[in-house]
mmCIF entry with sequence, helices, sheets and N, C-alpha, C, O atoms, coordinates in Angstrom:
data_MODEL
# 
_entry.id   MODEL 
# 
_entity.id                         1 
_entity.type                       polymer 
_entity.pdbx_number_of_molecules   1 
# 
_entity_poly.entity_id                      1 
_entity_poly.type                           'polypeptide(L)' 
_entity_poly.nstd_linkage                   no 
_entity_poly.nstd_monomer                   no 
_entity_poly.pdbx_seq_one_letter_code       MQKLIFFERILLIRVFWTLFFGGTLVNLGCSCRALKNL 
_entity_poly.pdbx_seq_one_letter_code_can   MQKLIFFERILLIRVFWTLFFGGTLVNLGCSCRALKNL 
_entity_poly.pdbx_strand_id                 A 
# 
loop_
_entity_poly_seq.entity_id 
_entity_poly_seq.num 
_entity_poly_seq.mon_id 
_entity_poly_seq.hetero 
1 1  MET n 
1 2  GLN n 
1 3  LYS n 
1 4  LEU n 
1 5  ILE n 
1 6  PHE n 
1 7  PHE n 
1 8  GLU n 
1 9  ARG n 
1 10 ILE n 
1 11 LEU n 
1 12 LEU n 
1 13 ILE n 
1 14 ARG n 
1 15 VAL n 
1 16 PHE n 
1 17 TRP n 
1 18 THR n 
1 19 LEU n 
1 20 PHE n 
1 21 PHE n 
1 22 GLY n 
1 23 GLY n 
1 24 THR n 
1 25 LEU n 
1 26 VAL n 
1 27 ASN n 
1 28 LEU n 
1 29 GLY n 
1 30 CYS n 
1 31 SER n 
1 32 CYS n 
1 33 ARG n 
1 34 ALA n 
1 35 LEU n 
1 36 LYS n 
1 37 ASN n 
1 38 LEU n 
# 
_struct_asym.id          A 
_struct_asym.entity_id   1 
# 
_struct_conf.conf_type_id            HELX_P 
_struct_conf.id                      HELX_P1 
_struct_conf.pdbx_PDB_helix_id       AA1 
_struct_conf.beg_label_comp_id       GLN 
_struct_conf.beg_label_asym_id       A 
_struct_conf.beg_label_seq_id        2 
_struct_conf.pdbx_beg_PDB_ins_code   ? 
_struct_conf.end_label_comp_id       ASN 
_struct_conf.end_label_asym_id       A 
_struct_conf.end_label_seq_id        37 
_struct_conf.pdbx_end_PDB_ins_code   ? 
_struct_conf.beg_auth_comp_id        GLN 
_struct_conf.beg_auth_asym_id        A 
_struct_conf.beg_auth_seq_id         2 
_struct_conf.end_auth_comp_id        ASN 
_struct_conf.end_auth_asym_id        A 
_struct_conf.end_auth_seq_id         37 
_struct_conf.pdbx_PDB_helix_class    1 
_struct_conf.details                 ? 
_struct_conf.pdbx_PDB_helix_length   36 
# 
_struct_conf_type.id          HELX_P 
_struct_conf_type.criteria    ? 
_struct_conf_type.reference   ? 
# 
loop_
_atom_site.group_PDB 
_atom_site.id 
_atom_site.type_symbol 
_atom_site.label_atom_id 
_atom_site.label_alt_id 
_atom_site.label_comp_id 
_atom_site.label_asym_id 
_atom_site.label_entity_id 
_atom_site.label_seq_id 
_atom_site.pdbx_PDB_ins_code 
_atom_site.Cartn_x 
_atom_site.Cartn_y 
_atom_site.Cartn_z 
_atom_site.occupancy 
_atom_site.B_iso_or_equiv 
_atom_site.pdbx_formal_charge 
_atom_site.auth_seq_id 
_atom_site.auth_comp_id 
_atom_site.auth_asym_id 
_atom_site.auth_atom_id 
_atom_site.pdbx_PDB_model_num 
ATOM 1   N N  . MET A 1 1  ? -15.654 -14.764 -19.031 1.00 0.00 ? 1  MET A N  1 
ATOM 2   C CA . MET A 1 1  ? -14.612 -15.431 -18.236 1.00 0.00 ? 1  MET A CA 1 
ATOM 3   C C  . MET A 1 1  ? -13.337 -14.593 -18.240 1.00 0.00 ? 1  MET A C  1 
ATOM 4   O O  . MET A 1 1  ? -12.718 -14.374 -17.198 1.00 0.00 ? 1  MET A O  1 
ATOM 5   N N  . GLN A 1 2  ? -12.956 -14.129 -19.426 1.00 0.00 ? 2  GLN A N  1 
ATOM 6   C CA . GLN A 1 2  ? -11.745 -13.315 -19.565 1.00 0.00 ? 2  GLN A CA 1 
ATOM 7   C C  . GLN A 1 2  ? -11.879 -12.016 -18.767 1.00 0.00 ? 2  GLN A C  1 
ATOM 8   O O  . GLN A 1 2  ? -10.922 -11.553 -18.147 1.00 0.00 ? 2  GLN A O  1 
ATOM 9   N N  . LYS A 1 3  ? -13.083 -11.437 -18.794 1.00 0.00 ? 3  LYS A N  1 
ATOM 10  C CA . LYS A 1 3  ? -13.331 -10.171 -18.102 1.00 0.00 ? 3  LYS A CA 1 
ATOM 11  C C  . LYS A 1 3  ? -13.193 -10.353 -16.595 1.00 0.00 ? 3  LYS A C  1 
ATOM 12  O O  . LYS A 1 3  ? -12.690 -9.464  -15.907 1.00 0.00 ? 3  LYS A O  1 
ATOM 13  N N  . LEU A 1 4  ? -13.635 -11.497 -16.075 1.00 0.00 ? 4  LEU A N  1 
ATOM 14  C CA . LEU A 1 4  ? -13.574 -11.782 -14.648 1.00 0.00 ? 4  LEU A CA 1 
ATOM 15  C C  . LEU A 1 4  ? -12.117 -11.859 -14.190 1.00 0.00 ? 4  LEU A C  1 
ATOM 16  O O  . LEU A 1 4  ? -11.762 -11.321 -13.141 1.00 0.00 ? 4  LEU A O  1 
ATOM 17  N N  . ILE A 1 5  ? -11.281 -12.527 -14.977 1.00 0.00 ? 5  ILE A N  1 
ATOM 18  C CA . ILE A 1 5  ? -9.858  -12.648 -14.644 1.00 0.00 ? 5  ILE A CA 1 
ATOM 19  C C  . ILE A 1 5  ? -9.203  -11.267 -14.638 1.00 0.00 ? 5  ILE A C  1 
ATOM 20  O O  . ILE A 1 5  ? -8.383  -10.962 -13.772 1.00 0.00 ? 5  ILE A O  1 
ATOM 21  N N  . PHE A 1 6  ? -9.574  -10.440 -15.613 1.00 0.00 ? 6  PHE A N  1 
ATOM 22  C CA . PHE A 1 6  ? -9.015  -9.084  -15.719 1.00 0.00 ? 6  PHE A CA 1 
ATOM 23  C C  . PHE A 1 6  ? -9.402  -8.267  -14.492 1.00 0.00 ? 6  PHE A C  1 
ATOM 24  O O  . PHE A 1 6  ? -8.574  -7.561  -13.917 1.00 0.00 ? 6  PHE A O  1 
ATOM 25  N N  . PHE A 1 7  ? -10.679 -8.370  -14.094 1.00 0.00 ? 7  PHE A N  1 
ATOM 26  C CA . PHE A 1 7  ? -11.175 -7.627  -12.930 1.00 0.00 ? 7  PHE A CA 1 
ATOM 27  C C  . PHE A 1 7  ? -10.471 -8.097  -11.661 1.00 0.00 ? 7  PHE A C  1 
ATOM 28  O O  . PHE A 1 7  ? -10.108 -7.292  -10.803 1.00 0.00 ? 7  PHE A O  1 
ATOM 29  N N  . GLU A 1 8  ? -10.285 -9.411  -11.555 1.00 0.00 ? 8  GLU A N  1 
ATOM 30  C CA . GLU A 1 8  ? -9.618  -9.986  -10.381 1.00 0.00 ? 8  GLU A CA 1 
ATOM 31  C C  . GLU A 1 8  ? -8.186  -9.474  -10.284 1.00 0.00 ? 8  GLU A C  1 
ATOM 32  O O  . GLU A 1 8  ? -7.689  -9.194  -9.193  1.00 0.00 ? 8  GLU A O  1 
ATOM 33  N N  . ARG A 1 9  ? -7.532  -9.354  -11.430 1.00 0.00 ? 9  ARG A N  1 
ATOM 34  C CA . ARG A 1 9  ? -6.144  -8.874  -11.468 1.00 0.00 ? 9  ARG A CA 1 
ATOM 35  C C  . ARG A 1 9  ? -6.076  -7.425  -10.995 1.00 0.00 ? 9  ARG A C  1 
ATOM 36  O O  . ARG A 1 9  ? -5.181  -7.063  -10.232 1.00 0.00 ? 9  ARG A O  1 
ATOM 37  N N  . ILE A 1 10 ? -7.021  -6.593  -11.446 1.00 0.00 ? 10 ILE A N  1 
ATOM 38  C CA . ILE A 1 10 ? -7.063  -5.177  -11.037 1.00 0.00 ? 10 ILE A CA 1 
ATOM 39  C C  . ILE A 1 10 ? -7.274  -5.093  -9.526  1.00 0.00 ? 10 ILE A C  1 
ATOM 40  O O  . ILE A 1 10 ? -6.650  -4.278  -8.847  1.00 0.00 ? 10 ILE A O  1 
ATOM 41  N N  . LEU A 1 11 ? -8.161  -5.947  -9.008  1.00 0.00 ? 11 LEU A N  1 
ATOM 42  C CA . LEU A 1 11 ? -8.462  -5.956  -7.570  1.00 0.00 ? 11 LEU A CA 1 
ATOM 43  C C  . LEU A 1 11 ? -7.208  -6.326  -6.779  1.00 0.00 ? 11 LEU A C  1 
ATOM 44  O O  . LEU A 1 11 ? -6.904  -5.698  -5.766  1.00 0.00 ? 11 LEU A O  1 
ATOM 45  N N  . LEU A 1 12 ? -6.483  -7.342  -7.239  1.00 0.00 ? 12 LEU A N  1 
ATOM 46  C CA . LEU A 1 12 ? -5.257  -7.773  -6.560  1.00 0.00 ? 12 LEU A CA 1 
ATOM 47  C C  . LEU A 1 12 ? -4.212  -6.666  -6.565  1.00 0.00 ? 12 LEU A C  1 
ATOM 48  O O  . LEU A 1 12 ? -3.557  -6.410  -5.554  1.00 0.00 ? 12 LEU A O  1 
ATOM 49  N N  . ILE A 1 13 ? -4.064  -6.008  -7.723  1.00 0.00 ? 13 ILE A N  1 
ATOM 50  C CA . ILE A 1 13 ? -3.085  -4.923  -7.842  1.00 0.00 ? 13 ILE A CA 1 
ATOM 51  C C  . ILE A 1 13 ? -3.457  -3.772  -6.910  1.00 0.00 ? 13 ILE A C  1 
ATOM 52  O O  . ILE A 1 13 ? -2.596  -3.174  -6.265  1.00 0.00 ? 13 ILE A O  1 
ATOM 53  N N  . ARG A 1 14 ? -4.754  -3.473  -6.852  1.00 0.00 ? 14 ARG A N  1 
ATOM 54  C CA . ARG A 1 14 ? -5.219  -2.376  -5.993  1.00 0.00 ? 14 ARG A CA 1 
ATOM 55  C C  . ARG A 1 14 ? -4.947  -2.695  -4.525  1.00 0.00 ? 14 ARG A C  1 
ATOM 56  O O  . ARG A 1 14 ? -4.490  -1.832  -3.775  1.00 0.00 ? 14 ARG A O  1 
ATOM 57  N N  . VAL A 1 15 ? -5.226  -3.925  -4.115  1.00 0.00 ? 15 VAL A N  1 
ATOM 58  C CA . VAL A 1 15 ? -4.973  -4.343  -2.719  1.00 0.00 ? 15 VAL A CA 1 
ATOM 59  C C  . VAL A 1 15 ? -3.481  -4.274  -2.430  1.00 0.00 ? 15 VAL A C  1 
ATOM 60  O O  . VAL A 1 15 ? -3.073  -3.802  -1.369  1.00 0.00 ? 15 VAL A O  1 
ATOM 61  N N  . PHE A 1 16 ? -2.656  -4.748  -3.378  1.00 0.00 ? 16 PHE A N  1 
ATOM 62  C CA . PHE A 1 16 ? -1.206  -4.725  -3.204  1.00 0.00 ? 16 PHE A CA 1 
ATOM 63  C C  . PHE A 1 16 ? -0.688  -3.303  -3.039  1.00 0.00 ? 16 PHE A C  1 
ATOM 64  O O  . PHE A 1 16 ? 0.110   -3.023  -2.144  1.00 0.00 ? 16 PHE A O  1 
ATOM 65  N N  . TRP A 1 17 ? -1.151  -2.401  -3.915  1.00 0.00 ? 17 TRP A N  1 
ATOM 66  C CA . TRP A 1 17 ? -0.708  -1.010  -3.840  1.00 0.00 ? 17 TRP A CA 1 
ATOM 67  C C  . TRP A 1 17 ? -1.152  -0.354  -2.549  1.00 0.00 ? 17 TRP A C  1 
ATOM 68  O O  . TRP A 1 17 ? -0.408  0.425   -1.953  1.00 0.00 ? 17 TRP A O  1 
ATOM 69  N N  . THR A 1 18 ? -2.392  -0.674  -2.105  1.00 0.00 ? 18 THR A N  1 
ATOM 70  C CA . THR A 1 18 ? -2.907  -0.096  -0.855  1.00 0.00 ? 18 THR A CA 1 
ATOM 71  C C  . THR A 1 18 ? -2.038  -0.537  0.314   1.00 0.00 ? 18 THR A C  1 
ATOM 72  O O  . THR A 1 18 ? -1.682  0.271   1.172   1.00 0.00 ? 18 THR A O  1 
ATOM 73  N N  . LEU A 1 19 ? -1.697  -1.826  0.343   1.00 0.00 ? 19 LEU A N  1 
ATOM 74  C CA . LEU A 1 19 ? -0.856  -2.348  1.426   1.00 0.00 ? 19 LEU A CA 1 
ATOM 75  C C  . LEU A 1 19 ? 0.544   -1.734  1.354   1.00 0.00 ? 19 LEU A C  1 
ATOM 76  O O  . LEU A 1 19 ? 1.112   -1.341  2.373   1.00 0.00 ? 19 LEU A O  1 
ATOM 77  N N  . PHE A 1 20 ? 1.091   -1.657  0.141   1.00 0.00 ? 20 PHE A N  1 
ATOM 78  C CA . PHE A 1 20 ? 2.439   -1.113  -0.051  1.00 0.00 ? 20 PHE A CA 1 
ATOM 79  C C  . PHE A 1 20 ? 2.518   0.350   0.372   1.00 0.00 ? 20 PHE A C  1 
ATOM 80  O O  . PHE A 1 20 ? 3.399   0.738   1.139   1.00 0.00 ? 20 PHE A O  1 
ATOM 81  N N  . PHE A 1 21 ? 1.582   1.165   -0.140  1.00 0.00 ? 21 PHE A N  1 
ATOM 82  C CA . PHE A 1 21 ? 1.584   2.586   0.195   1.00 0.00 ? 21 PHE A CA 1 
ATOM 83  C C  . PHE A 1 21 ? 1.245   2.807   1.662   1.00 0.00 ? 21 PHE A C  1 
ATOM 84  O O  . PHE A 1 21 ? 1.812   3.689   2.306   1.00 0.00 ? 21 PHE A O  1 
ATOM 85  N N  . GLY A 1 22 ? 0.316   2.002   2.195   1.00 0.00 ? 22 GLY A N  1 
ATOM 86  C CA . GLY A 1 22 ? -0.050  2.113   3.605   1.00 0.00 ? 22 GLY A CA 1 
ATOM 87  C C  . GLY A 1 22 ? 1.165   1.855   4.488   1.00 0.00 ? 22 GLY A C  1 
ATOM 88  O O  . GLY A 1 22 ? 1.423   2.596   5.436   1.00 0.00 ? 22 GLY A O  1 
ATOM 89  N N  . GLY A 1 23 ? 1.913   0.792   4.168   1.00 0.00 ? 23 GLY A N  1 
ATOM 90  C CA . GLY A 1 23 ? 3.112   0.466   4.945   1.00 0.00 ? 23 GLY A CA 1 
ATOM 91  C C  . GLY A 1 23 ? 4.165   1.555   4.811   1.00 0.00 ? 23 GLY A C  1 
ATOM 92  O O  . GLY A 1 23 ? 4.837   1.901   5.783   1.00 0.00 ? 23 GLY A O  1 
ATOM 93  N N  . THR A 1 24 ? 4.308   2.097   3.599   1.00 0.00 ? 24 THR A N  1 
ATOM 94  C CA . THR A 1 24 ? 5.293   3.162   3.370   1.00 0.00 ? 24 THR A CA 1 
ATOM 95  C C  . THR A 1 24 ? 4.935   4.403   4.173   1.00 0.00 ? 24 THR A C  1 
ATOM 96  O O  . THR A 1 24 ? 5.801   5.027   4.787   1.00 0.00 ? 24 THR A O  1 
ATOM 97  N N  . LEU A 1 25 ? 3.642   4.760   4.166   1.00 0.00 ? 25 LEU A N  1 
ATOM 98  C CA . LEU A 1 25 ? 3.195   5.946   4.908   1.00 0.00 ? 25 LEU A CA 1 
ATOM 99  C C  . LEU A 1 25 ? 3.411   5.751   6.399   1.00 0.00 ? 25 LEU A C  1 
ATOM 100 O O  . LEU A 1 25 ? 3.829   6.679   7.092   1.00 0.00 ? 25 LEU A O  1 
ATOM 101 N N  . VAL A 1 26 ? 3.131   4.553   6.901   1.00 0.00 ? 26 VAL A N  1 
ATOM 102 C CA . VAL A 1 26 ? 3.328   4.265   8.329   1.00 0.00 ? 26 VAL A CA 1 
ATOM 103 C C  . VAL A 1 26 ? 4.818   4.367   8.669   1.00 0.00 ? 26 VAL A C  1 
ATOM 104 O O  . VAL A 1 26 ? 5.188   4.923   9.703   1.00 0.00 ? 26 VAL A O  1 
ATOM 105 N N  . ASN A 1 27 ? 5.667   3.827   7.793   1.00 0.00 ? 27 ASN A N  1 
ATOM 106 C CA . ASN A 1 27 ? 7.114   3.891   8.028   1.00 0.00 ? 27 ASN A CA 1 
ATOM 107 C C  . ASN A 1 27 ? 7.603   5.333   8.025   1.00 0.00 ? 27 ASN A C  1 
ATOM 108 O O  . ASN A 1 27 ? 8.434   5.711   8.851   1.00 0.00 ? 27 ASN A O  1 
ATOM 109 N N  . LEU A 1 28 ? 7.088   6.144   7.094   1.00 0.00 ? 28 LEU A N  1 
ATOM 110 C CA . LEU A 1 28 ? 7.473   7.557   7.028   1.00 0.00 ? 28 LEU A CA 1 
ATOM 111 C C  . LEU A 1 28 ? 7.030   8.274   8.295   1.00 0.00 ? 28 LEU A C  1 
ATOM 112 O O  . LEU A 1 28 ? 7.773   9.089   8.842   1.00 0.00 ? 28 LEU A O  1 
ATOM 113 N N  . GLY A 1 29 ? 5.815   7.973   8.766   1.00 0.00 ? 29 GLY A N  1 
ATOM 114 C CA . GLY A 1 29 ? 5.295   8.594   9.985   1.00 0.00 ? 29 GLY A CA 1 
ATOM 115 C C  . GLY A 1 29 ? 6.177   8.242   11.177  1.00 0.00 ? 29 GLY A C  1 
ATOM 116 O O  . GLY A 1 29 ? 6.480   9.104   12.002  1.00 0.00 ? 29 GLY A O  1 
ATOM 117 N N  . CYS A 1 30 ? 6.586   6.989   11.271  1.00 0.00 ? 30 CYS A N  1 
ATOM 118 C CA . CYS A 1 30 ? 7.444   6.547   12.378  1.00 0.00 ? 30 CYS A CA 1 
ATOM 119 C C  . CYS A 1 30 ? 8.804   7.244   12.292  1.00 0.00 ? 30 CYS A C  1 
ATOM 120 O O  . CYS A 1 30 ? 9.363   7.649   13.311  1.00 0.00 ? 30 CYS A O  1 
ATOM 121 N N  . SER A 1 31 ? 9.328   7.380   11.084  1.00 0.00 ? 31 SER A N  1 
ATOM 122 C CA . SER A 1 31 ? 10.623  8.034   10.892  1.00 0.00 ? 31 SER A CA 1 
ATOM 123 C C  . SER A 1 31 ? 10.543  9.498   11.318  1.00 0.00 ? 31 SER A C  1 
ATOM 124 O O  . SER A 1 31 ? 11.439  10.003  11.994  1.00 0.00 ? 31 SER A O  1 
ATOM 125 N N  . CYS A 1 32 ? 9.465   10.178  10.918  1.00 0.00 ? 32 CYS A N  1 
ATOM 126 C CA . CYS A 1 32 ? 9.285   11.589  11.280  1.00 0.00 ? 32 CYS A CA 1 
ATOM 127 C C  . CYS A 1 32 ? 9.169   11.728  12.796  1.00 0.00 ? 32 CYS A C  1 
ATOM 128 O O  . CYS A 1 32 ? 9.726   12.655  13.384  1.00 0.00 ? 32 CYS A O  1 
ATOM 129 N N  . ARG A 1 33 ? 8.458   10.822  13.413  1.00 0.00 ? 33 ARG A N  1 
ATOM 130 C CA . ARG A 1 33 ? 8.266   10.861  14.861  1.00 0.00 ? 33 ARG A CA 1 
ATOM 131 C C  . ARG A 1 33 ? 9.602   10.639  15.570  1.00 0.00 ? 33 ARG A C  1 
ATOM 132 O O  . ARG A 1 33 ? 9.904   11.298  16.565  1.00 0.00 ? 33 ARG A O  1 
ATOM 133 N N  . ALA A 1 34 ? 10.393  9.710   15.050  1.00 0.00 ? 34 ALA A N  1 
ATOM 134 C CA . ALA A 1 34 ? 11.702  9.410   15.641  1.00 0.00 ? 34 ALA A CA 1 
ATOM 135 C C  . ALA A 1 34 ? 12.623  10.627  15.514  1.00 0.00 ? 34 ALA A C  1 
ATOM 136 O O  . ALA A 1 34 ? 13.364  10.946  16.443  1.00 0.00 ? 34 ALA A O  1 
ATOM 137 N N  . LEU A 1 35 ? 12.574  11.304  14.362  1.00 0.00 ? 35 LEU A N  1 
ATOM 138 C CA . LEU A 1 35 ? 13.412  12.487  14.149  1.00 0.00 ? 35 LEU A CA 1 
ATOM 139 C C  . LEU A 1 35 ? 13.007  13.614  15.098  1.00 0.00 ? 35 LEU A C  1 
ATOM 140 O O  . LEU A 1 35 ? 13.860  14.336  15.615  1.00 0.00 ? 35 LEU A O  1 
ATOM 141 N N  . LYS A 1 36 ? 11.693  13.758  15.323  1.00 0.00 ? 36 LYS A N  1 
ATOM 142 C CA . LYS A 1 36 ? 11.209  14.824  16.216  1.00 0.00 ? 36 LYS A CA 1 
ATOM 143 C C  . LYS A 1 36 ? 11.665  14.567  17.651  1.00 0.00 ? 36 LYS A C  1 
ATOM 144 O O  . LYS A 1 36 ? 11.906  15.512  18.403  1.00 0.00 ? 36 LYS A O  1 
ATOM 145 N N  . ASN A 1 37 ? 11.784  13.292  18.036  1.00 0.00 ? 37 ASN A N  1 
ATOM 146 C CA . ASN A 1 37 ? 12.181  12.948  19.408  1.00 0.00 ? 37 ASN A CA 1 
ATOM 147 C C  . ASN A 1 37 ? 13.673  13.187  19.650  1.00 0.00 ? 37 ASN A C  1 
ATOM 148 O O  . ASN A 1 37 ? 14.109  13.290  20.797  1.00 0.00 ? 37 ASN A O  1 
ATOM 149 N N  . LEU A 1 38 ? 14.452  13.274  18.572  1.00 0.00 ? 38 LEU A N  1 
ATOM 150 C CA . LEU A 1 38 ? 15.903  13.475  18.721  1.00 0.00 ? 38 LEU A CA 1 
ATOM 151 C C  . LEU A 1 38 ? 16.227  14.872  19.260  1.00 0.00 ? 38 LEU A C  1 
ATOM 152 O O  . LEU A 1 38 ? 17.397  15.207  19.445  1.00 0.00 ? 38 LEU A O  1 
# 
């Protein structure tokens, strides 16, 4: 039971980091594109 909770926590953290980094990368890409258009 304890192991399942631990695994679930790792999965949640991994999903959170993927979403966070994905959003950051998209924002950086948009910023670079905006700078190139200037």
